[in-house]
Every structure is written in structure tokens, then in C-alpha cells.
N, C-alpha and C positions, 0 to 999 in steps of 0.2 A: 563436444564443444559444451559451454556453461550455457542453461537453462534455469528457467525459474518456471513454478508452475503454481498456479492460485489454485483454493478451495476453500471450500466455506461459505459459499454462496447460496442465495433459495430466497424463497417468498417469506416475508413475517412482516405481523401486524404492526401499525404505527406504535410508539412506545417499545419496541420488543428489542431486541440484541440478537447481533451474531457476531462471530468473531472469524476472520476471514487469516488465511495463512498463504506464506510464500514459500517454497521450499526450493532451495539452489541444487543442482545435481551436481555443482562441484566442490572444490574447497572453499574456505572463507578466505582462502588466499588471495583465491582468483575476483573477489570483488569486493567492493567497498560500501558507501552509503548506498541505503536501499528506501525508495520511496512508493507509495501507494499515489494512484492517480484513481480519478472517476471520470467516466463520462457518459452521459446522459443524452437520449436520443433528440438530434438536432444541435447539439452544444458541444462546445470544446472539451477538449480533456484539460482535467483541471485538477492542480497537485491538493492531495488529501493531508499527508504527513510524511515524513521523512527522516531515517535514523541513521547514527552515523555507525563508523564501523564498529566500533567498542561498544555502542549501546547507548553513551552516558550522555549524546547530546540528541535531542529531538525537536522537530520543527512540526507546526500545524499551521493549517487552513486557519484564521484567525473567528469563520465563521461557525468553525468545528469546534472549537477547543471547548474541552469540558465533556463532550460527549466522546469524542473517537479517542483511542491511545493506542501507541504503535509500541513494540517492541520485538526484540528479537533475541535467539537462543543460539548462539555461533556455535553451538555443539551438536546442535539437530539441524544447522544451516537453514533455518527459518526465522522467517519475519512475521511478525502476529499484526493484525488490526481488529483491536478492541471495539466496536461500535454499539453504543448504548443509545437508548431513546430515540430509537430510529423514527425518522419522518416520511412521508412520501418524496418531496423532495432528495432524499438520500439515495433514490431509486438511479440504477445505469451498471455499467460494465464497470468493475475494479480492477486494475490491473496492479502490477508492483513493478519497481523495475529498478536498477542497479548501475552504478558507477564502476568506472576501472579503480581498480585500489589506489592509484596514482593521485588519483583525483581528490583533494582534500577541500576545497574553497572553491564551491558554487554557487548560482543562485537553482534553491531546491527546488521549486516549484516548475520550471521550466521543463517539459518533457524532453525538448532537443539536448538536453544536458545530460541525457542518461543514455548506455551505450546497450543495456540488455533489457527486455520487457518479455514478459509472462503472456499468456495469450488471454487473460483475463477471464473473470467470474461474475457471474450475474446475480446483481443483488435487487429484489423488488420488495418495496414496502407497500403494502396496502393492504385495507381490510375487505 
């Protein structure tokens, strides 16, 4: 069964950086676009970024453009989220999620559009 495992979370000071990884257990033929989501305590899960199957197309939440970068290495079955200039408001559990390979056009920031989810990794930004 296809599984996704996030890693790279932790405690970081404001202004610092983290790189999250999302590794899939199966082949890249088994899934398509991959998104990153985050959920802060007491808040709804929100879309952070999404990358297409090929990696040529990316989308970001407007509030995060310029600070976060999503990328993927299909040879390693891994998608990354580089997070720079982190702020306390970035604190939360970060999840990666993927759609079935046949799903090409969809609203990327809607959690219900995704078919596979990882367990999440905690990111805490605090001094």
C-alpha cells in the first residue's frame, strides 16, 4: 500500500529555516501531484504548496510566497518543502498529501481532493 512519511520537523528560532521531506513508499507511477498542508492548534488544515507530477508546475499559498519552496526528486520518490524566514505563525503539524496519478486538474489547496496522506511532522517556531 502506498504510504507517505514526513520528516525534518523540529524546533527552530524565528528567522530560521527547515527543510521538510516527504518520502513515498511506492513508485512515482502510483501517485501524481503532491501537496503540503499545515494545521495549527485550533485551526483548520490549510494548503501550503503543491507540485505537479513532473515538478514543472507549483502553487503556493499567497501569504507564503517567497519564503517557502516546494520541489521534488522523482528518482528518490521524495518531495521537499524548504521553509525560510520562519515565523511563530508557521508553527503547526505539516502534512504531505498526494493525489491519484490520473487526477490532473483540481483545486490544490482543498484537503479533500487528496487521496493519500502522511502522518505529519511537527514544526515549532519559537525563541
